[in-house]
N, C-alpha and C positions, 0 to 999 in steps of 0.2 A: 568555442562552443560543445558541453557535457553533452555524450552520445548514452543515454538509460537504456539496461535492461531488465526486468521485471522477469521474474522465476517464480518457483513456489505451486501458482499453482495447479489443481485438480477437483480429483472429481470425489465427496468426501458424503459420510451419511451428519443426517441431523447432530448434532450437539460434539463431532469432532472438530479436534485442532489444526490447523493449516499458517506454518509460516514463508512470508513470501518477503522475497528480498528484490531491491531494486541497486544494479549493479550502475557504477558513472565511472568514462573515462573521457579522457578527450582534458579534461581537466578535472582538477578539483572542488569538488563543492566541499569544504569543509568553511565553515561561514555560511552556506547559505542557506535558502531556510527547502527543507525538501517535505513533499507534501503531499502523501493517495489521494485517490477517487477511486468511486468507479460507476461503471452505469449498466444496467441489468437494461435485460431487451424494452426494449419499448417504454421508458424512459429517461432522464433528463441524467445525464452522467453528476456524481453527487459528493461534496465534500468530504472526506474518512477522517483523515484523520493530519496534525501537521507536527515536525518538528521544525523548530527555529529552527535559529545560527545560532543561539544559545541555551545550543539545549531547549525549552519551553517545550513543550508536548497539547497535543487543543485537538478533541476525537469531536466528533456529529451524535450528537445525544445517542443516535441508533445499536450505538456501538462502544459508547461510554464500561465500561465494567470486563467488557470480553477481548477487545483488540487492544494490541500494547506498538508502538512504535517507537524504535529504537533505531540511533544509526552510531555508525564507526565507524568516523573519516579519514584511520587510518587504513582501512581495509576498502576505504568510496565507498562501501554500502549500506542502504537500512535497509531496515524491515520492518515490519511486524504482523506481530503476532497473534493469529485471533483462535479465539477458544470461542464454546460453546454453539459455533454456527451455527447458523436454519435458515432453510432452507431464500427466507427472503433476505442473506448478503447472497446468494447467487450473482455475478454482474463479472462483468471485466474489470480488470483492480488497474490502472494505469501510476506511476508514479512520476513523480515532477518539479523538473527546476528550471524554473521560471528561465526563459522560454522553452525551453525542453519536454521533451514526453516520452518514455518510453515508449513500443508498440503494444504492451498488456499481459495479461497472463488472466487468463480463466480460472473464475471457481465457481463451483457448481456444489451442488448443496442439496445432497435428498432427501427427503422427510420419511 
């Protein structure tokens, strides 16, 4: 089973950018879809973006045009580039390769 570790979160002001990383170990994730989710305080977990095993990408509507998911299979790392952040993006962000989940990285956007 793959182990996942997210990093790159932090406290930023509205309009700023962050790049989250999801590093995998234990087994390769090459050929597997990798998904980012987030959970805001008091809300349900929400799908954010996915990179399919063929490299196609899909996003939830609220982040389209602002977030970009990419993967480096050689480095066993998936990235989530986030731009034009707003307070509604404040959440714990998780990456997952079924059935594994990372512990998450906190993103806080102040207005």
